[in-house]
N, C-alpha and C positions, 0 to 999 in steps of 0.2 A: 631628525624628523620622525623616523619610525618609532623611536623610543617615546617621544612625546605623544604620538598617536596611540601607542599601546597603553601608556600611562593614563591618558584621558579616557580611553575606552574601558579600561579596567576600573577606573574611578566611577564611571557611569554605572557599571554593573553593581559595584558595591553600594552606591547610593540607592539604586533601584532595589537592592536586596534589603535595605534597612527596614522597609515595612514588614518583611518577613520576621525580622527580629522582634518587632513590636507585637507580632501575632502570638508570641509566647505568653501563655497564661496558665494558671493552675486554678481549677475549680473542683468542687466535690465530684463532678462527673468526668473530668479530664485530668490527665497527668501530662505535663510537658507542653509540647507544641500543639496549637490549633493550626488549621490550614489557612493559607493566605486567602484573602478575598479575591473575587474575580478581578477587581481593579488592580490589586497588588500583583497578581499573577500576570496581568497584561503588561504592567510596567516592567516587571522583571523580564518577561519575554521580549518586549521591545528593546530593552537594554542588551539582552543577550544576543539578539539578532544583530543589533548595531555593532556590538563588540566583535562578533565573529567576522562580520563584513569588513569592519575597519582593520582588523588584524590581518586579514587575508590580502587586502589591497588587490582586489581582483583586476585582471586585465580585461580589456573590452571583449576578447574572445571567451573569457571565463564567465563574464556577466550573464550570458544566456542561460547558464545552469543555476543561477541564483534564485529566481522566482520559485522553482519547484522545491528547492531546499527550504526556503523561507516558509512556504506554505506547509511543508511537512513539519517543521519545527513548531509552527503556530497551531496546527491541528493537534499535535501531540500534547502541547500545553493545555489546549482547550479540553481535550478528553481527560487529562489529569485533573483539571478543576472539577469536571463533572463527577469523577470518581470520589474526589475529596468531599464534594457536597453530599454524596450518598453516605459516606462515612460519618459526616457531621450529623446526619439524621439519626444514626445509631447512637451517637454520643449523647443525644438529648435524654436518653433514658439511662437508668443505672445499669451497671454491667449485669447484675442478676436479672433485672427485668428483660434486658435484651436477650439473654440466654433462654429465659423461660418463654418469651413471646415469639421466638424465632424457630423456624423449622430448620434443623441442621442440614438437611438435604438441600433446601433452597439456598442456604448460606454457601454451601459448597458449589452449587451451580452458579450462583452469582459471582463467587470468587473465580471460578473457571472462566466465566465470561469476561471478567475484569482482566484476568491474565491474558486471555486471547486478544483483547483490545489493546493491551499494552504491547504485546508482541507485534501485532499488526502495525501499531504506531511506530515502534522502533524499526521495523522492517521498512516502512515507508521513508523514514528519515535516512536509513542506511542506503536505500535504493536511490534517494535523491542526492546523497553525498557522493555516491560512486563516480558518476561521470565528472563531477567537478574535481574530486580528489585526484583523479587520474591526470588532470591538467595542472595540478599545483606544483610549483617549484619546491626544491628542498627548503628554501627560506620560508615559503608560505606554510609548509608542513610544520616547521619548527615553531613558527608564530602560533599556529593553530594549537599545537601541543601546549605551548606556554600559556596561552589564554585559557585553555581548558583547566589546567592545574591551578593557575592563579585565581580564576573566577570561583572555582569550587572551594578552594581554601578560604577565600575572602568571605564568601557567603556563610560557610561553616563558622568561621571566627566571629562574624557579626552576630549570628544567632546565639552562639555560646556566650558572648559578652552580654547580650540582652538577658539571657536566662540567669547569668551570674548576678547581674545588677538587680533583677527582681528578687533573687534569693537574699541579697544583701538588704533589700527593703523590708523583708518580713521579719 
């Protein structure tokens, strides 16, 4: 039963990640990946949250920690999308135009703000994980590690296959 649940959850993440693979495009102004749309990111986040929860098979006592963790994961994903949208604005101009029209000090300040936001988001996720993680059994911790590795590898492989297929089309 556990293996079937893990397989179904992993499949859900890989299916949700497929829109990311289709986001790969090459144009005169971009090289490689464009960032996923808000809808793609929401689908991926929904699948990721469902996968983690299914893999952990939380006990009723552990369930009380889940809402804070889910909120932190979703907030981090939302802030990531906002950062990607700002980067997309820069992509609209050529690299030379972007350099000439931008104040390097402002770029460094925005980068520092972005890094601070990312750090705060990660801290929020870690803080939300901490009380739940302390209650996990060894089996739950192993499933969590397995899901993390398989999901990351699956997403990477999906994106790489899509990029390769587009290279073959050209």
